[in-house]
N, C-alpha and C positions, 0 to 999 in steps of 0.2 A: 238511518239504522238499517233500513231494508238493503241498501247498496252494500254495506259493510257485511251484512249477513251473506248475501249472495256471493260476495267476492271471496269470503272464507270458506263458504261451501265449495266453491270451485277449486280453491287451493287444496282442500283436504281430499278431493275426489282424485286428482291426478298428482303422480310423484313428480319430481323435477325431470326425471328422465322421460317419463311419458309425456309431459308437457312440452319438453323440448323437441320431441318428434313432430310437433304440430307446425314447426318453423324449420326453414332451410338451413339453419345455422345454430350451432349449440353454444352454451355460455363459455364452454372451455375455449372454442375457436375464437370467439369475440376477445376473451382475455388474451390469447396469443396475439391476436392482431394488433391490440392496443399496446401490448408490450414491445412488439415489432416496431410499429410506427416510423416516422421519418421516411426517407426515400424508399427504403426496403418495404415499409408498410404500404405506401402508395402504390408500389409495384404489385405487391400481394393483393392489395384492394382492387386493382384494375385487372389483373390477371386471372385471379382465381374466383372473386366474387362478382365480376362483371361491373366494377365502379360503383359509383353511389347509387345509380339507379338498380343495378342488379342487387346490391346489398338491401335496398329498401323492399325489393320484391321478396327477397328471403325473409325479411323481417315483417312481411305483410303491412308495409306502412306506405302511404302515399306521401311522397316528399313535398307536396304542395299543400294538401288539405289536412295532413296529419293523421293520427289515429281516430277511430270512431269512439263514441262514448259508451260502446257496448260494455256492460259490467262483466259479462263472461269473458270478453277478449282482454280486459284488463286483468282479471284474476289469473287467466291463463299465462299471462306475460309475467306476473308476479311469481307464479309457480315455476315457469321455465327458467326465468333469468334472475330472480330474487327482487326484493324491495329496496327501496333507497333509504335503508335504515341500517345502521352499525350497532349492534347490541352493546351497550355500554358495559364497561367492567363493572362488576358488583361493588357496591360501596364498601368502605372499610367498616369492619365490625366495630361495635362499641367498645370491645376489650382492646382493639388496635388504637382506637382514638384515646383510651385511657393511658396506654403505653405512651403514645405521642406526647399526651399532657405531662407525663412524668419525666420528659427530657428537659423541662424547665430547670435551670441551675438553682433558682430559689427553692424549688420543691425538693431537689436533691439535698441541698444543705439542711432542709427540715427533716428528710428522712434519715440522715446521718446522726442529727441531734436526737431523734425519736429513738433510734436503735440503742445509741450510747446510754441515754436516760432511762429507757426500759431495762437494759441489761444491768446497769448500776443499781438500780432499785431493788434487785434481788440478790445483790452481792453483800454477804455478811461474812467478814474473816472469822477464823477461829479465835478462842479465847473469849475475854470478857467483852461482851457486847455493849455498845455504848447507847443505852436506851434508858428512858425515863421509866417511872413506875407505871404498870399496865393500867392501874386504877384512875390515874389522872391524865396520862398522855393522850394525845390524838391518836387514833388508830393509824396503823401503818399503811398509808395509802400513797407511798412514793412512786408506786408503779403507775399510778393515775397519770403522772406527769408524761411518762413516755407514751401511755396509751392514748392520752388526749392529743399530743402531737401527731400520732399515727392517724387518729380520727380526723384531725385538721387536714392532714394531706389527703386522705380519702375524700373529705368533703369538696376540696379545691379541685382534686382530679375528676371527680364525678361531674361536678358543675361545669368544668372547662370541657370534658368529653361530651356533656350533653350539649352544651352550647355549639360545639363543632358538629356533632350530628344533627342538630337542629338547622345549622347552616348547610350542611349538605343536603338535607331534604329541601330546604328552600332553594338551593341553586337547582337541584334536579327539578323541581316544580317550575322554576324560571326557565330552565333550558326546554322543558316541555312546552311552555308558553311561547317561547321563542321559535320552537319547531313549528308550532301551529301558525305563527305570525310570520314565518319565512315563506315567501311566495315566489313563484317563478312563472313566467308567461310561457304558455304551450299553445300549439294550434291543435285542436280536435274538432272534427267535422267542419273544417274550413273556417273556424272561428277561433279567435284569440281569446284566452281565458287564463286567469290566475288559479293556480292550485298550489297546496303546500309542497315544499320541495321533497318531502318524504313520500308523496304520491306520484313522483317521476317513475316512468317504467320504461323499459328497453323498447325502442320503436318511436318513443315521443319525438315530436319536433318542437325543440325549445327555442324561444327568441332570447338572444343575448345581447348586451349592451355594455357601453363603458361603465366600469365600475363594479361589474358583477363578479362574484367568485363562482366558479363553475362548480356545480353539485353533483356531476356525474361525467362520465367519460363519453365520448361521442366524435363524430366527424362533421365538419362544415358542410352544409349544403347550399348555404348562401351567404357571402360575406361583403361587407361595406368597410373597405380600409380596416379589417380586423386585426388588431395586434394584441398578443398575449405575453403576460409576464409569466415564465415557467421557472423562474429562479427557485421557488419553493421545492421544486422536484429535481431539477437538473443542475441547479447552481449557476447557470449561465444568466448573467445580469442583462444582457441585450434582449430587447423585445422580439417576438417571434411572429412574423407576418403569416396570417393563415389565409389560404385560399383553397377553393374546391378542388382545383386541378394540381396544385402543388404540395403544400403542406396542410392536410385537412383534418389532422388528428388534434383533438382537444381533450385535456386531462383534468379530472377533477382536482380541486384545491389549487388550481391556477387562476389568475386574475385577467380580466379584460381591461386593457390599459387604453385602448383607442379602438374606435369604430363600434359596429354592430354586426349582427348576422344571425343565421339560424343553425342549429345543431340537431343531428340525429343522435339519439342517445343509444350508446352500445353497451355500456356497463354501469350498473348501479350498486350501491351499498358496499358490501364486502368485496365484491368482484370489480369494484373500480380501483384505480391506482391509489387513491387515499385509503380505501378500505384495506387493500392488501399491505399497504406501508404500516398502518396501524395494527394490523393483524400480526406482522412480523414484529412490531414493538411490544406487543402483549397489551395493547390499549383496547382490545376487545373483550368480549365475555368469555370467548373460548379458550384464551391462553393467558398465562400468567408468567411474567419473568421476574427476574431479580430486581426490577425497578421498585417492586413493593417493598423491597427489604432495605432499600436506602432513600435517604431524603433527596427530593428534587429541587435542585437550585434553579430559580427562575429570576427573570428581571425584577419581578415584584411579587409581593405576597398576594395570592389570589384570594378571592371572596369565599373560597371553599376551604374545608378542613384539609383536604389533600390536594397538593399541588398538581398531581399527575391528572387531575379532571381536564386540564387544558387539552389533552389529547382527545377528549371525547366532544369536542366542540365541532367536529368536522361536518356535522350533519345539520347545522344550525344557520340562521342568517348572519351569526357572528362566527365565521370559520376558525377553526382551531389553526395552531401553527402546524399545518398539514405535512406537512411541514414540521412535525415534531422532530424530525431528524435533521432539519436544517433551518432552525429557527431565524438565525441572522439573515437568511437569504431573503426574508421578506422586508429587508431595508429598501427594496426598490433601488438598487444602487445605480440604475440607468438614470435616475433622475438627479442624483447627487454625485457629480464627478469626484474622483479621489482627491483631487487638488483642493477641494472645498471641505476636507475633514475638519478643519479647524478655522475659525474666523482669523487666527493669528498665524495660520499656516503650519500649525502643530498637529502632529497625530494624537487623535484621542481614541484609543482603542475602545470598540463597543463594550468589551467585556468589562471594562472599567466601570461602566454605567451598571451593567448587570450585577456587579459585586456591591455596589452601593447600598447601604442600608438607608432606610428613610430617616429624615431628621429626627422624628419622635423616638424612634427606635434607638438611635445612636445616643441621644440624650438620656433615655431611660436606662440604657446599659451602662453609661458612664455614672449616672445617679446610684444605681444599684451596687455598683462596685464601691463606690465612696461609702455608701451605708454599710456594705458588708465589712469595709476595713473599720469603720467607726465602731461597729458592733462587736467586731472581734476584739479590738483594743480594749473597749470598756469591759467585756467579759474576761478577758485575760487579767486586766488590772483588778477587777473584783476578786477572782480567785487568788491572785498573788496577795492582795491586801489581807484577805481573810486567813491564808496560810501563814503569812509573816506575822501577823498579830497572834495568831494561836501558838506558833512556835515560840515566839518571844515570851509570852505569858506562861506557857507550860514548861518549856525546857530551860529558859534562862532565869525568869523570875522565880519560879517555883522549884527548879532543879529536877524535874521529872525525867525518868528514863522512858525510852521508847517502849510502846506497848501495842500489841495488835488492835486494842480497842480504839486507839486514835485513827486507825485507817477508815474506819466508818465515818469519822469525822471529815476526813479528807474527801471522801466520797460525796459527802453532802454538800462540801464547799464546790466540788466540781459540777454537781447537779445545779447549784445556785447559778454558777457561771454560764453553763449551758442554757439555763432559763433566760438569762439576761441576753444571751445571743439570738435566742429564738425570737424573743420580743423584739430585738433591735432589727431583724430581717422583715422587711415589708412584704409578707407572703400575698397580701391582698393586691399588690400592685399588678401582677400579670392578669388577674381576674378583672380588675378595673379598666386595664387597657382593652382587653377582649370586649367587655361589656359595652364600653364606650364606642369603640369602633363598630361593632355589630349593630348596636342601637342606631348610631348615626347613618349606617348604610342602609338600614331598613326604612328609616324616616326619610332619607334623601331620596328613595325610590318614590314616595309620595310626592316629592318636590320635583319630580321629573329628572331625576339623576340617577342612572343605573351605573353603579359603581363596579368596575371590572377588576380594580386592583385596590385592596384595602388602604395601602399607604397614601394613595392618592387623596384619600378623605382628609387626612391630617395635612398633608402637604399644601392643600389649597388654603389652610389657614395661614400658611406663611407667604402666599402669593404676593409678589410686588408688581407684577406686570402681567396684563392679559393682552394678547395678540388675537383679535377678533376678526371673523369674517364680516361681511356686510350682509349679503343676501341671506335672508331666512333667519339670522341670528338677531341682527340689529333692526332688521325690517321684517315685515309680515310675510314676504315671499307669496303675496296675492298680487300678481302683476296685471296691469292693464295698460294698454295703448291709450295715452290721453293727448298726444299730439302727433302730427304727421306733416311731413313735408312732401308733396307730391304734385307734379304738374306745375312747377314754378310757383307754388303757393303754400303758405304755412297755415295749416288748420289746427286749431286749439280745442280742448274740451270735447274731442270726438268721442269720449266715453258716454257722453250724454246723448241719448237717442235723437233728441231735437236737434242738437248741433250736427250730428252724424249725418242727418239728412241733408244738410247744406253742402256737403262734400260733392262737388261736381267734377268728375274726371272721365275722360274718354273710356268707353267700354273695353278697348284693347288694353289699355293701361290697367284697368281693373282686373282683366283677365290675367295679365302677367303677374300682378300682385298676389291674387288668390291662388294661382298655380305655383308660382314660386314660394310662398309660404308653406302651402299644403305638402308639396313634395319634398322640398328641402328642409324637413324637420323630422325628428324621430317620430315613426309611426305608433310609437307607444305613447306619445303626447297627445292627449284628446281632452275634450270637454264633455262632461256628463250633465244631464238635466240636474237643476238644484234639487236637493232633498227637501223633506218637509220642513216648514219653518224657516227656509232659506231662500233668498231671493237672486243669488248668483250662481252661476254654474259651477260645478266642482272641477278643479283643475287637476289632471291626472299627468304625471310625468313632468317634463322640464317646464317649469313656470314661464320662462321667457317665451318659449315656443307656444305655450297655451295663450299667453297675452296676444301673440301674433295671430294665432287661430281665432281667437275672439274678434280681432279686427277684420279677419276674413268674413265672419259672420256680419259684422257691422256693415261691411260692404255689399252684403247680400249674396255672398258666395257660400258654397258648401265644401269643406275640406275632405269630407267623407267620399263625396262624388268624385274629386279629383284624385284621391287616392285609389279609388276603385279603378279608374282608368290608367293608372300608372302603379302597378304593384311593385313592391321592393324587388322581387326577383327579375324584374325587367330593367332594373337600373343599369346603365352602361358602366358609370363608375361613381364613386362617392369619396369626397374628401371630408372625414368627420372634423368635428369641432375638437379642439384641444387648446391648452393653455399657451401654446406657442403660436399656432395659427390665429386665433382669436376670431376665426370664421369657419363656415361650413359650406360645402358646395356639393351638388348632387347633379349629375349628368343623366338626361333621359333622352330617348328617342320619341319624337312626336309623331302623330298620324300621318303627317305629310312626309315622313322619313327624314326630317331635318333633325339634327341633334342640337340640344339646347342644355346649357349648364346655368342652374340657378345658384346664387350665393347670397349668403346673409352673414352678418357679423358686425364687429366693432365698427361704428360708422366711419371714424377718421382712417382706419385701416383699409376697409373695403373701398371707401371713396377715392383713396390714392391709386387705385388699380383701375379706377373708371376712365374710359376714353370718351364716352358719350353720356348723355342723360336725356330721359324722355321730358319733352316739353309739354306745354298745357293742352297741345293737340294730339299727344301720344306719339309724336315723331321723334326720332334719334337726332340730337344736336350735339356738336362738339362740345367737350368739356375740358376747358383750360385750367391752367394753374390759377389764373385770376378768379375763375368760377369756384374753385376748390377753396380759395381763401375767403371768398364772400360766404359760401354756405357755412363754413366753419365758423365764421364770426357772427352771422345773422341767424344760423339755425342751431347748429350743434351745441356751441357754447351757452346760448340761452337756455336751450333744453337742459344741458347739463347742470346749469347754475340753478335750475329749478329742481334739481335732485333726480332728473330723468335719466335712465339709461337708454342711449341712443343705438339704434340698429338700422344698418343700411341694407336694402335689399336691391340686388342687381341681377344681370343675367348675360349670356353670352351665347351666341349661335355659332355652329360649326357646319361647313359643308359636309354632307353625308359621303362624299367621294374623297375627302382629304381630312381624315381625322387625325388629330395629334397624338403624341405619345403621352399617355395619361400619367405615366410616371413622372414626367417632367412638369411638375405642379407649377413652378414658378412662372413658365410660359403659358401654362393652360389657364390659371387663375389670374388673368391679366387682361387688359383691354376690354373692361367690362362696360356694361350699360347701366347706369344708376336709375332704379325705378322710383324708390321712395326712401325716406328716412323717417323711422317712428321712434317716438319718445315714449318710453314705457315707465310708469310710475310703480315703485314699490315702496309704500307708505312705511314710516318708521313706527315700530311698535310703540304703542303709547305707554308702555311702562318702562321703556329703555331709557329716557333721559333720567328718570328719578334712580334707576338702577345704576346708571354711570356717576350720577351725583353721590350715591352711597359709597361706590368704589373710591371716589376722590377723597371723601372724608375717611375711608378705611386706610388711605395711603396706598392705593393701588392705581397705576397708571394704565389706562385702556388705550390701546392703539388698534386702529382700523386698517386692516390689510385687505385690499380688494382689486378685482381685475378691472373695476370700471374706469371711466374717464376722471381725470384729476378734478375737474370742476364738479362732476356729479359726486365724487367722494368727499370734497369739501363741503359741499351743500348738506349731504347726509350727516357728515361729522358736526357741522354746526347744529343741525336739528336734534342730533343725539346728545350734544353737550360735551363731545370729546374735546372740541375746541370752541372758542368764542371770538367774536370780532376783534377783541382787543389783544388776543394772545399773540405771542411771537414764536408759536411752535411751527415745526415744519411740516408741510404738505408736500411730498415728493412722489414722482413717477418712478417705476422701477429703474428706467434707464440712468435718470439722475442719481439715484440711490446707489447704483452700482459704480457710477463715475466717481462719486465722492469716496467710496471705501476701497476703491482699488486704484493703485498707481503703479504697481510693478509691472514689468513686461510680460510676465506670465499669467497676469490677470487675478493673481491670488488676493484675498482679502487682507488688508492690514488693519490690525486691531487698533492700532493708535488713531488712524483715520476714522475707523468705525465708532470709537469712543467719542469723537467729536460730533457725531450725527445722532447716534440714538437717543441720547437724553432729551433732545428737542423734538425728535420725530413723533408724530402722532397719527399720520395718515400715510399710507404707502398705497399709491393708486397704479393702475395697470401693472400690477405686480405678477410675478409667476410663482409657482410653487417653491422653485429654487430660491426666489427672494424671501419668501416667507422662512424657509429653512435657515438662510444665511442669518436673517434677522434674530431668529430665536437663538441660534447658536451663538452669535455675537454677543447679545445681551447676556447669556448665561456666562460666557468666557470673560466678560469684562471685569475689570479690577478697579473701576472708578470708586465704588463704594466699600466700606470696610467688609461688608458681608455681601456675597454675590446675590444678584437678582434671582428670584424664584418665579419662573415664567410659565404661565398657562396659555394655551393656544387652541383655537378652534379649528376644525377641518372638515370637509365634507367629500372632497375628491380623492381618487385613488392616489394622486401625485402628492397629496398632503401627508401621506404616511410618514416619510422622514421627519417632517417637522413636528408630527404628533409624537413620534417616538423620542425625538430630541428633547422636547419640553419636559418640564417637571411634571406637569399634568397636561394631557392631551384629551381635549373634549371633540368626541365626533358627533355629528349630527345624527339623531335617530330616524328622522323622516327623509331628509334629502341626502344623508351620508351614504357612501358606497360601503359595501362589505369590507373592503381593504381598510378603509379609513376607521371604520369600527374596530376591526382587529388590532389597528396599531394604537388605539385610544386607551386612556384609563377610565374615562367616564363617558358614557354616551348620554347625550341630552335628548331625552325622549321627546320633548316638544320643540327642539331647534331654537329655544328662546334664551336670549341673553341674561334674561331676569334669573333663570336657572342657574347660571353660573354664579351669580350673586348669593344665592341661597347655598351653593357649595361652599362659598367662602365662609359664610356664617356656620355651616355645619363644621367645617375644618377648624375654625377657631373655637367653636363650642367642644370639640374633642379635646383640644388643647387645654381649655379651661376646666373641662370635667376632671382630666387627669390630674390638673395642678389643684383643684379643689380637694380631691381624694388625697394628694400628697400632703397638702396642708393639714388635712385632718389626721392622716396615718402618722406623719411625722411628729405631730403634737403628742399623740398618744404614746408614740414609741419612746420619744425623749422623756417624758414624764415617767412612764413605767420603768424604764432602764435606770434612770437617775434615782428613782425611789427605791429601786431593788439595791442599787449599789450603796446608796448612802445608808438605808436601813442594814444592808449586810455588813457594813463597815462599823456602824455605831451600835446597832442593836443586835448584831450577830444574827440577824434573821431578817428575811425580806418582808416587809408589811404586807405585800401581796402574794399570797400562795400561787404555786405554780399553775394549778388549775384556774384560779381566778384570773391570773394574767393571760392565760390562753383563751378564756372567754372574752376578755377585752380585746386581746390582740387579733384573734382569728374570726370569732363569731360576729363581734361588732364591725370589724373592718370589712369582712366578706359582705355584710349586709349594707355597710356604708359605700362600698363600692358600687353597689347596685343603685342605691339611692342617688348617690352624687354623679353618677355617670349618666343618668337618664335625665338630666336637666335638659329643657327644650331651649334653643338658641333664641336670643332677643336681638332687637335692631341695635341695642347698645354695642354689640360686638363689632359693629362696623363704624364705630366713632373713634377707634384708635388704629395706630399703625400696626403693620405685621410684626409679630415677634421677632423674626429674624433667625438665621440659621445658627447663630452662636449664642443667642440669648439662653441663659440657663433656665431650666423648668422652674426652679425655686427663685421667684423675683425677690427683690429687696423688701416689697411690702409683704410677701408671704413669709419671708424670714423673719421680719419684724413680728408677724402675727405668730409664728410658731414659737418664738423665743418669749414673746409677752405672755401668751397663754401657758406655756410651760412653766414660767416664773410663778404665775399665779396659782396653777395647779399644784405645783411642788410646795409652794408656801402653805397652801391650805392643808395638804396632806402632812407636811412635817409639823404643821401647827397641831393637828388632831393627834399625830403619833406622840408628840412630846407633852402637849398641854391638854389633850383631849380628856384624860381622865380627871383632871382638876376642873376643867371649865364645864364638862358635861356631867359631872358626878358619875363616874362608872369606874369599873375595876380596869386596872392597868393590864393590857393584854400582852404586853412585851413578855417573851419567855423568860422563866428564871431557871437556872441550872438546866438549861436546853430542853425544858419541857414547854411544848407549845400546844395550845388547845384553843378551840374556837371561842371568840369572846366578842362582846359589843364593840370594844374598843377597835379591834381590827376589821371587824364587819363594816363599821361606819366609815373607816378609811377606805375599804373596798367600794361601798356604796357611794360614798361622795365622789370618788374617782370615776365611777361608771356614769353618774349623773352629770358631772361637769363635762366629760367626753360627749354625752348626748346633746347637751345644750351647745357645746362647741361645734357638733356637727351642723347646727343651723348657722352658726357663724361662717363656717367654711363654704356656705353656698356663695359667699361673696368673697373675691380674693383680690379686688383693686380698691380697697378702702371704702366701699360703699357703706353709708350709715344705715340704711334700712335693709337688714338681713333678711326680713320677712317678705319682701317684695317678690310676688310671683310665686310663693311657696305653694299655694293652692293648685297652681297649673301643673303640678308634678306629683299626681296622687301616689305614685310609687314611693317618693320621698316620705310623705305624710304616712303612709301605711307602715313603712319599715321603722319609722322613727316610734310610732305608737306601740307596734308589736315588740320592739327592743325594750322600750320602757316597761311593759307588761311582764316580759320574760324576767327582767331585772327584779322586779317585786316578787316574783315567784322564786326566784333564786334565793333572795335574801331570807324571805319569810319561811320558805320551806326546803331551802338547799341544804341546810344544816351540815351534815356530816360530809357529803361529797364535795362541797364547795367551802368548807370551813367556815361556815356562816351561823350567825345567831339572830333569831328574829328581833328586829328593832322596835321600838316603841314609837307611838304616833309623833311624840315630841321630837325624837330623834330623826324621824323620817322628815319632819318639818325643817330641822337644821340641815340636814342632807339636800333637800331641796333648795333651801336659802343659798347654800354654797354652790350648788349646780347652776341655778338660774342667774346667779351674780355673774356668771361667765359672759352673759349677753350685756350687762352694763360694763364689765371690764373691757369688752371688746370696743366699746365705744371709746373708752379712755386710751386703749392701745392706738385707735385709728387717729387720735390727736397728736401721737408722736410723730415728728416730721421723718420722712425717709430721706437720708443724705446721699447724695450722688457725688462721684469724683470728677471735678472738672480738669480737662488736661493741663490748663495753664494756671488756673488759680485756686487749686486745691478743691476743698470741699465746697459744696453749694449745689444749687439747682442746675441742671444742664439745660442749656438752650436747645429747644427742638430744632432740628434741622430743617430750615424752611428753603424749599427749593422752587426756583421760577417755574418748575415743571407742576407745582401743585397749586398753581394760581387757578381760581376757579372762574366761572362765568362773570362777566361784567368786570374783569379785572380785579375782583375781590379775591382776598386769600381764603382758602377753606378754613373751618373752625381751628382745627389743630395747628394751624400755622400762625396763630396770633402769639402775642407775648405771654410768657409763662406767669403763673402766679408768684413765683419767686421773684421775677423781675418787678412786678407790681409792688410786692412788700418792700423790695430793696429801694424803689423810687421814693417811697414814702419816708424814709428816715435817713437817706444818705445825703451827703452835702453835694453842692453844685459842682465841684471838681471831681468827685467820685463818679457823678452821673455822666459827665463828659467822657471820661476815660472808660468807663463800662460800655457805653454805647459805641464808642469807637472800636473797641476790642470785639464787641459782639459782631459788628459789620465786617471787620477784618476776618474773623472766623468763619462768617458766612461766605465771604469771598474764597477762603482757602478751601472750604468744603465743596465747591462746585467749580472746578477748574474749566469744565467745557463752557460754563456760562461767563465766568469773571476772569479767571486767572490767565486765560489764553486770549484776552481781548485783541491783542496785536495779532493774533493768527487768524481771527475771525474777520468776516467781511465787515465793512464800515458799518452796514445797516444793522449790525447786532449792537452797536452802541447805544441807540435809542432804546433798545430793549432793556438795557441796565437802568437807564433813566426812568422808564416805565415801571420796572420792578420797584425801584425805590419809592418813587413819587406817587404811584398808584397804590402801593401795597404797604410798604413799611412805614412810610412817613404818616399816613393816616392812622396806622396802628399806635404809633407813638402818641399821636394827638388825642386818640381815643382813650389810651391807657391812662395817661396823666390826668386828662379831663375826669374821666370816671373816678380816679383815685382821690383827686384833690377837690373835686367839686368846684372848680373854677376859683379856688382861693387864690390869695396873692403869692404865698410861696410857691404853690403849685404852678401858678403862671410863669414865675420866675424860672423854674426848674424846666418847663416846658420850651420856653423861649431859648434858654441856654442850650437845651439839649438839641433842638432842631438847628440852631445856629451852627453847632459843632458838627453835627452830621452833615448838613449842606455844605460846610466848608470841606469836610472830608471827601465828599464827592466832587468838589470843584475842579480838582485837577483831571478827573476822568471826564467830566462834562464841561468843557471850557465854556461852551456857548449857553450854559444854563445859569441864569441870574440866581443869587442868593435870595431866598424868600424868608418872610417872617413867619411866625407860627400860625397866623391867621391867614397867610396868603393861600390862594388857590394853586394847586399842583398842576403842572402841565399834563397833557395827555399824550399818548403814543400809541400808534396802531401799526405794528410791523408784521402782521400775519401774512398780508399779501406781498409785502416786500420781500419776505423770506421765502414764501411759498411759490411765488410765480416764476421763480428762476428755474424750476422744473418744467414749466410749461413751455 
């Protein structure tokens, strides 16, 4: 607090002009310099300001030690050059949010209905007015209908606007939190430290590295192969190399794509390039443009009430599209060549994806239109029936002449039709969707999922494939060197202090290892002492480098001491690590004036560049191809098979009088001397195997995409459960993957070839970001399945941006992810944990289910209310439910129900069924059955009371006589029974998949219980005391008991409805149960199929009662269909390699045959008829497979099936 007060005081004492005079350069001159930049800017920098050193003097900055921590100096710089904060645009007012909420089509229809109803209620034509006796008629409250609709609209608008306002506040709070969490490394008082990005001041020396998004403008004072993506500001897709003496200018909003370096800050906040761009766009507090007056169209709907808040992300760890004026430029086009726009060679404009609505939005729009048409049809039909019947009776039967008194009758009929239309329109639907998504997003944050785009939440519910990184996502990202090959000896368990002491190597070899690892790693990577209650050091920075630094400590070395002797600014040259090189090299000048280059990277890649190797005495000896093969087979492959990442450390000396051209990387990084090979362990997260098993049961295929060695990748995949030893899935390297999918001379991807690979592919090793992009794009473009795959992908690197954008849902790593990856993502995994993705799937499916629950409830209410009004108007000439009563049921209860049903928490059961799919309607067959079944019951009860109630319950008939309507027990009981049936049906609607126990988990949702009780109490008050306003009469205790009986009977009726089978349409055999699509890709561990892949209940029932011949035919057709459904697996056997034939054998004998045996055994309890059916069935199916498997003998039902293991057969081809 003291620091802040002093800084503030300093800021208030001096004006910007006065503070600026303290320095040798003004903020305006710095702005001009940054705008000039390029060659002219470098010339101006050198000629006018004396180069970097002169500029540092004018800013009173030491380019080596940085600024001091003096508070007065910092506050003086803030006063002179501004702070690194951009004042955000004021939030939308509550009235603006209300106006936005009024743009909903459903609400517009309601408003039109309200205005018409309200105006017509006051219209009384001249002449004889058609009204009953004032002493007996119900008071004229027709205006209440229009007023109630207006009140309904106001309630929905207020709730929606308040919801949006709350989200805006939450977003700003989250942005503030991210502002605080967003850190940058600066050098002050010759010490590297992290400070919030908003605390950067002009004159600071900032350390920048691969993946950073620059938060201020500046110039490079030291660079290590530094390359910047400036496409967001310039539109140029090529990376720009930065150097102190060539192009030194760095712009805020751009991204570091390669290398590292140090930057002298010259402009911050609104004076930086991003700040000035946003100021011109009106995205800051000072200016307002027409953007406020028109909707902003984005790729996705943001989690805020207003889409333009994207422009306010500039000052955070998740940078805005800074881009706001050139959003598409962030596609990192340099990584994705134009020729790979489509897996099939077709162009797919990015704008096409921008224009796409989410799956849920499209389905809801379609459903709303259908409901609107149906409601309009019934409303018009109601009015026509009333008009025709009245005209026939009055003008034809009675021969009456037209009189103005009849006009009021026509007006009443029109009001009835409008009321039917109002009831038919599900005005609670927008609110239910909003509440469900907002609730899910809030809860997902607690599950470590930061949702950046709302539609990503529900899209995850449809995910069919997940392409996941390995490091940090499937593994703990806590890396340790556990094995090392050095001095011609392979040491194991070196993480054990006792074992580590047994390592005996020459001192000069140890020195090379310690110096090579310490110097040739990012200086931001370091180990901190363990915190309290922890035993292991805290790893900061790159975890692989931290593991190697830990090994330096194991050998008794000190990386801090080595780095002190070789500071970064004295490096001769640096080749930074990237996805293409797979290695990193640093060139230094040693004290004896010799120049040495240290290299580390993927073992098989670095080892190929080695010409010599250090022996047990520390001497260089020749390293031949034979030696290479021997080390690969005896060292690298065994390490990889243990799931270890292998890193080779090497070096090369250069004579000081004959240095090479450092730009000639191919010749420089060659003829190396191998020092050691380290095996680094990154354990699989303990929860990952269970999470992947849940994905399998949920019908989601998990694929691992990694840059590691193929053996390491296979080992980790086995430990995770992605593959099992008996699987026949593909494990490919990137090179082999590309060879299989590309055959054209121009190297473009062929979708037909791609479709033969991806269904079987489970692990892609030694892959590049481009490989990941091609994989994601190709799966999405595939048309193998009736509905396209919905793909989620994880990424943490800057080059993962295109794949994250292309995927239906992109997950960025919150811990290891770069700023660029986070900006390209839809959801940020706060804990980098794969298990959080599974939770996102649960929440996505829960959103779908919540909306489906509300739809089932809403449509049942609407169907009953509409048909009751229609039948009553046509037969009784009056709706049994008054307009105000219907609006209570239709608006108040539905609004509350949307809150109650949309806040159900997800359960593990959501992961036991397959994804819904993009084309599956929101209203399933089971839901339709429930809606129709309950509508039949409720309509029957209401019509029974309407026509037989006075006799059965001994009450006066409340039906109007001579158009006189007054409140009565009869019609009050109809209203009360309808409300109570609806209330109890709300409990039924908690389950939409035919579950019997509708009360299960009800007390885990206190919101539902509270709303249900409150609604019930309000209904009692309305009936007993509502009288005039709601056209009710207080009911007796006995009548209440009858109402409760009819209402609670809905629960019993639901059990009866559940017994009614849901018929599906079979493509070949007409009605019946559809066989579940069982794919070889769904085979689980140990060759057993997952639960969802077993034979269905319809098959079991059929096997019980069918004849032997029907059994044979049915089984054959089932397997024929299975073959037709999976052409990459079966139908194209002749096009696949020979070793895929055993896979078909394995699939049948290991999976389907045991299922048939178990099914019939379970069904018939080993009875003789069952045994006959079983033997016949097995014989027929075995005979069917005989032509495909000529070498496979026929087996009897009791014979043991053969086994097959083709994982290695197929996978090893890539090696």
